Backbone as CSV, one residue per row, in Angstrom:
resi,resn,N_x,N_y,N_z,CA_x,CA_y,CA_z,C_x,C_y,C_z
1,MET,-7.171,-23.054,21.677,-6.277,-23.494,22.694,-6.013,-22.373,23.704
2,LEU,-5.831,-21.161,23.196,-5.596,-20.024,24.073,-6.806,-19.764,24.961
3,SER,-7.990,-19.908,24.388,-9.211,-19.705,25.164,-9.309,-20.702,26.318
4,GLY,-8.992,-21.957,26.048,-9.020,-22.975,27.101,-7.991,-22.708,28.189
5,ALA,-6.804,-22.259,27.771,-5.752,-21.948,28.752,-6.165,-20.774,29.629
6,LEU,-6.749,-19.751,29.015,-7.197,-18.591,29.796,-8.366,-18.943,30.708
7,ALA,-9.257,-19.826,30.260,-10.356,-20.269,31.121,-9.814,-21.041,32.318
8,GLY,-8.815,-21.887,32.092,-8.188,-22.604,33.202,-7.498,-21.666,34.169
9,LEU,-6.817,-20.649,33.638,-6.174,-19.657,34.489,-7.207,-18.882,35.302
10,ALA,-8.316,-18.515,34.662,-9.383,-17.800,35.380,-9.957,-18.664,36.496
11,GLY,-10.134,-19.959,36.252,-10.615,-20.866,37.295,-9.645,-20.962,38.455
12,PHE,-8.358,-21.006,38.131,-7.349,-21.071,39.183,-7.339,-19.782,40.010
13,VAL,-7.421,-18.635,39.347,-7.457,-17.354,40.061,-8.710,-17.259,40.923
14,PHE,-9.838,-17.725,40.409,-11.082,-17.717,41.186,-10.939,-18.596,42.426
15,LEU,-10.349,-19.763,42.256,-10.131,-20.668,43.386,-9.198,-20.039,44.421
16,ALA,-8.140,-19.390,43.960,-7.206,-18.757,44.881,-7.860,-17.590,45.615
17,ARG,-8.751,-16.897,44.952,-9.383,-15.718,45.554,-10.468,-16.101,46.557
18,PHE,-11.329,-17.044,46.191,-12.495,-17.354,47.015,-12.395,-18.673,47.783
19,GLY,-11.446,-19.516,47.468,-11.251,-20.751,48.211,-12.092,-21.923,47.742
20,ASN,-13.069,-21.702,46.896,-13.861,-22.801,46.327,-14.412,-22.378,44.970
21,ILE,-14.878,-23.353,44.229,-15.427,-23.084,42.904,-16.853,-23.611,42.870
22,THR,-17.763,-22.790,42.428,-19.158,-23.209,42.285,-19.564,-23.071,40.821
23,VAL,-20.574,-23.815,40.434,-21.029,-23.768,39.046,-21.870,-22.536,38.754
24,VAL,-22.310,-21.827,39.765,-23.140,-20.639,39.566,-22.349,-19.358,39.830
25,ALA,-21.033,-19.429,39.734,-20.189,-18.278,40.060,-20.452,-17.091,39.133
26,GLY,-20.679,-17.321,37.871,-20.889,-16.231,36.922,-22.342,-15.968,36.595
27,GLN,-23.226,-16.585,37.339,-24.648,-16.427,37.054,-25.079,-14.992,37.338
28,GLY,-25.771,-14.413,36.386,-26.292,-13.065,36.552,-25.421,-11.976,35.963
29,ILE,-24.270,-12.323,35.419,-23.423,-11.292,34.810,-23.368,-11.422,33.286
30,GLU,-24.305,-12.152,32.713,-24.321,-12.336,31.260,-24.549,-11.014,30.539
31,LEU,-25.478,-10.203,31.050,-25.784,-8.927,30.410,-24.570,-7.996,30.455
32,GLN,-23.880,-7.967,31.583,-22.690,-7.126,31.696,-21.594,-7.599,30.740
33,SER,-21.465,-8.912,30.569,-20.442,-9.457,29.671,-20.724,-9.084,28.222
34,VAL,-21.963,-9.242,27.812,-22.333,-8.890,26.436,-22.197,-7.387,26.229
35,ALA,-22.642,-6.610,27.196,-22.538,-5.151,27.084,-21.082,-4.717,26.993
36,ALA,-20.212,-5.319,27.776,-18.798,-4.957,27.736,-18.193,-5.256,26.369
37,ALA,-18.517,-6.409,25.816,-17.967,-6.775,24.507,-18.501,-5.859,23.407
38,VAL,-19.802,-5.606,23.406,-20.413,-4.800,22.346,-19.987,-3.344,22.456
39,VAL,-20.006,-2.792,23.663,-19.580,-1.405,23.847,-18.095,-1.269,23.537
40,GLY,-17.328,-2.316,23.773,-15.902,-2.300,23.468,-15.570,-2.418,21.999
41,GLY,-16.555,-2.620,21.151,-16.307,-2.613,19.712,-16.437,-3.947,19.017
42,VAL,-16.834,-4.994,19.712,-17.014,-6.287,19.059,-18.291,-6.232,18.230
43,ASN,-18.182,-6.590,16.961,-19.333,-6.583,16.071,-20.249,-7.742,16.438
44,ILE,-21.496,-7.450,16.721,-22.451,-8.470,17.171,-22.794,-9.440,16.041
45,ASN,-22.641,-9.008,14.791,-22.976,-9.866,13.661,-21.814,-10.730,13.203
46,GLY,-20.593,-10.187,13.285,-19.472,-10.928,12.735,-18.393,-11.298,13.714
47,GLY,-18.480,-10.794,14.927,-17.481,-11.131,15.929,-16.145,-10.458,15.722
48,ILE,-16.108,-9.385,14.948,-14.868,-8.669,14.704,-14.644,-7.694,15.852
49,GLY,-13.480,-7.738,16.450,-13.169,-6.837,17.540,-11.807,-7.164,18.103
50,SER,-11.391,-6.373,19.081,-10.075,-6.597,19.675,-10.221,-6.866,21.169
51,PRO,-9.287,-7.608,21.732,-9.317,-7.832,23.181,-9.167,-6.532,23.963
52,PHE,-8.373,-5.601,23.441,-8.193,-4.322,24.127,-9.502,-3.532,24.153
53,GLY,-10.243,-3.547,23.039,-11.534,-2.866,23.003,-12.527,-3.491,23.962
54,ALA,-12.545,-4.828,24.020,-13.437,-5.507,24.965,-13.051,-5.183,26.402
55,PHE,-11.741,-5.077,26.665,-11.284,-4.689,28.004,-11.748,-3.279,28.347
56,LEU,-11.600,-2.351,27.406,-12.074,-0.978,27.653,-13.589,-0.943,27.855
57,GLY,-14.320,-1.764,27.111,-15.765,-1.850,27.308,-16.101,-2.369,28.691
58,ALA,-15.347,-3.376,29.155,-15.574,-3.915,30.504,-15.286,-2.868,31.571
59,VAL,-14.230,-2.088,31.373,-13.915,-1.022,32.336,-15.032,0.014,32.348
60,LEU,-15.514,0.403,31.164,-16.592,1.394,31.092,-17.856,0.876,31.763
61,ILE,-18.229,-0.364,31.495,-19.429,-0.939,32.107,-19.264,-1.015,33.622
62,ASP,-18.076,-1.369,34.085,-17.839,-1.447,35.529,-17.903,-0.072,36.181
63,VAL,-17.358,0.941,35.521,-17.422,2.300,36.069,-18.870,2.771,36.143
64,ILE,-19.629,2.518,35.091,-21.046,2.912,35.097,-21.798,2.164,36.184
65,ASP,-21.558,0.857,36.290,-22.253,0.050,37.296,-21.897,0.511,38.715
66,ASN,-20.619,0.771,38.968,-20.213,1.226,40.296,-20.753,2.615,40.621
67,SER,-20.847,3.478,39.635,-21.393,4.808,39.911,-22.900,4.746,40.164
68,LEU,-23.596,3.810,39.505,-25.036,3.676,39.742,-25.332,3.010,41.081
69,ILE,-24.422,2.161,41.561,-24.626,1.522,42.868,-24.585,2.569,43.978
70,ARG,-23.789,3.607,43.785,-23.668,4.649,44.810,-24.977,5.413,45.003
71,TRP,-25.797,5.464,43.976,-27.110,6.090,44.110,-28.052,5.028,44.638
72,LEU,-28.498,5.169,45.821,-29.335,4.140,46.449,-30.720,4.055,45.814
73,ALA,-31.148,5.119,45.141,-32.488,5.124,44.553,-32.557,4.331,43.244
74,ILE,-31.416,3.982,42.651,-31.395,3.247,41.383,-31.530,1.754,41.686
75,SER,-32.566,1.152,41.125,-32.787,-0.279,41.358,-32.024,-1.113,40.330
76,GLU,-31.967,-2.397,40.567,-31.303,-3.334,39.656,-31.969,-3.321,38.282
77,PHE,-33.281,-3.145,38.256,-34.019,-3.089,36.994,-33.497,-1.960,36.111
78,TRP,-33.334,-0.764,36.686,-32.903,0.382,35.885,-31.431,0.282,35.496
79,ARG,-30.630,-0.360,36.320,-29.231,-0.590,35.930,-29.177,-1.516,34.726
80,ASN,-29.970,-2.580,34.751,-30.010,-3.492,33.602,-30.633,-2.824,32.383
81,ALA,-31.612,-1.963,32.594,-32.216,-1.228,31.484,-31.180,-0.310,30.831
82,LEU,-30.346,0.314,31.635,-29.295,1.168,31.090,-28.272,0.351,30.303
83,LEU,-27.925,-0.825,30.805,-27.006,-1.695,30.057,-27.623,-2.126,28.725
84,GLY,-28.908,-2.459,28.739,-29.591,-2.812,27.494,-29.604,-1.658,26.512
85,LEU,-29.814,-0.448,27.021,-29.791,0.737,26.167,-28.398,0.953,25.576
86,LEU,-27.364,0.744,26.384,-26.001,0.861,25.866,-25.732,-0.153,24.758
87,ILE,-26.228,-1.375,24.922,-26.068,-2.387,23.876,-26.781,-1.947,22.601
88,LEU,-28.012,-1.447,22.742,-28.756,-0.993,21.561,-28.049,0.153,20.853
89,VAL,-27.534,1.104,21.603,-26.824,2.238,20.998,-25.555,1.752,20.295
90,ALA,-24.824,0.838,20.925,-23.598,0.327,20.315,-23.894,-0.444,19.033
91,VAL,-24.921,-1.270,19.044,-25.279,-2.046,17.846,-25.781,-1.114,16.744
92,ALA,-26.604,-0.129,17.092,-27.106,0.813,16.087,-25.958,1.625,15.485
93,THR,-25.035,2.072,16.318,-23.888,2.823,15.822,-23.026,1.957,14.916
94,ASP,-22.793,0.722,15.301,-22.009,-0.194,14.480,-22.692,-0.444,13.146
95,THR,-24.000,-0.596,13.151,-24.743,-0.821,11.911,-24.651,0.382,10.983
96,VAL,-24.806,1.583,11.523,-24.721,2.794,10.704,-23.321,2.934,10.117
97,ILE,-22.299,2.715,10.935,-20.923,2.836,10.446,-20.637,1.805,9.363
98,MET,-21.058,0.548,9.571,-20.805,-0.489,8.568,-21.561,-0.209,7.272
99,ASN,-22.792,0.290,7.358,-23.548,0.621,6.145,-22.863,1.741,5.370
100,ARG,-22.360,2.750,6.079,-21.660,3.843,5.397,-20.367,3.351,4.765
101,LEU,-19.649,2.468,5.468,-18.421,1.927,4.891,-18.713,1.087,3.655
102,ARG,-19.757,0.267,3.711,-20.113,-0.546,2.536,-20.500,0.329,1.353
103,ALA,-21.259,1.405,1.610,-21.644,2.313,0.532,-20.414,3.007,-0.046
104,SER,-19.501,3.405,0.813,-18.274,4.048,0.351,-17.424,3.082,-0.471
105,TRP,-17.320,1.835,-0.007,-16.545,0.838,-0.747,-17.162,0.555,-2.102
106,SER,-18.493,0.448,-2.148,-19.138,0.158,-3.428,-18.989,1.338,-4.393
107,ARG,-19.085,2.588,-3.884,-18.863,3.756,-4.755,-17.434,3.770,-5.276
108,HIS,-16.496,3.438,-4.403,-15.088,3.419,-4.806,-14.842,2.339,-5.860
109,GLU,-15.434,1.161,-5.679,-15.268,0.092,-6.656,-15.896,0.466,-7.992
110,LEU,-17.039,1.147,-7.971,-17.666,1.594,-9.214,-16.791,2.620,-9.920
111,GLN,-16.196,3.515,-9.165,-15.325,4.518,-9.776,-14.079,3.870,-10.373
112,VAL,-13.505,2.921,-9.662,-12.300,2.245,-10.153,-12.626,1.418,-11.385
113,SER,-13.722,0.652,-11.349,-14.076,-0.171,-12.510,-14.563,0.703,-13.662
114,GLY,-15.215,1.811,-13.370,-15.670,2.713,-14.429,-14.508,3.396,-15.123
115,SER,-13.522,3.837,-14.366,-12.367,4.488,-14.983,-11.504,3.477,-15.730
116,ALA,-11.443,2.257,-15.271,-10.658,1.224,-15.961,-11.318,0.862,-17.281
117,SER,-12.653,0.740,-17.302,-13.325,0.385,-18.554,-13.291,1.552,-19.534
118,THR,-13.360,2.777,-19.045,-13.288,3.951,-19.923,-11.901,4.054,-20.531
119,THR,-10.885,3.825,-19.726,-9.509,3.882,-20.226,-9.267,2.777,-21.240
120,GLY,-9.772,1.604,-20.955,-9.584,0.476,-21.880,-10.288,0.706,-23.192
121,GLU,-11.519,1.233,-23.173,-12.247,1.482,-24.411,-11.633,2.624,-25.180
122,GLY,-11.191,3.651,-24.436,-10.597,4.806,-25.104,-9.307,4.418,-25.810
123,GLY,-8.505,3.584,-25.183,-7.244,3.136,-25.788,-7.512,2.304,-27.030
124,ALA,-8.515,1.433,-26.974,-8.856,0.583,-28.135,-9.421,1.436,-29.252
125,HIS,-10.187,2.475,-28.923,-10.790,3.332,-29.919,-9.714,4.127,-30.672
126,HIS,-8.722,4.598,-29.934,-7.657,5.365,-30.579,-6.746,4.472,-31.404
127,ALA,-6.698,3.185,-31.094,-5.822,2.293,-31.847,-6.384,2.011,-33.237
128,ARG,-7.677,2.185,-33.455,-8.284,1.899,-34.762,-7.885,2.894,-35.718
């Protein structure tokens, strides 16, 4: 429901800003949208992330895009290539971090279950 309300608000703001609404208004910014979300911390596999992180990712992508526009020698191809590289780096970093967290969690669970079973067996052994 919140998503629909925000989409309606965005449409109203777009109409107020430009005076008309077209169906191709957002065409061509798909890569920037995905890059902003992924760089902002949204997990590409599970969708875990925060709106604040996605906002910071959008600001970072916009700053990078605006700084590259100032260099006249940078073509649209290389700007999109840089965005793709940022997505790859963000996904690779997220994968490495999640793998390390999973390994840490599994080691911790083994230690907790190992100490619990040792304590339980030791207590039963002393009771005999």
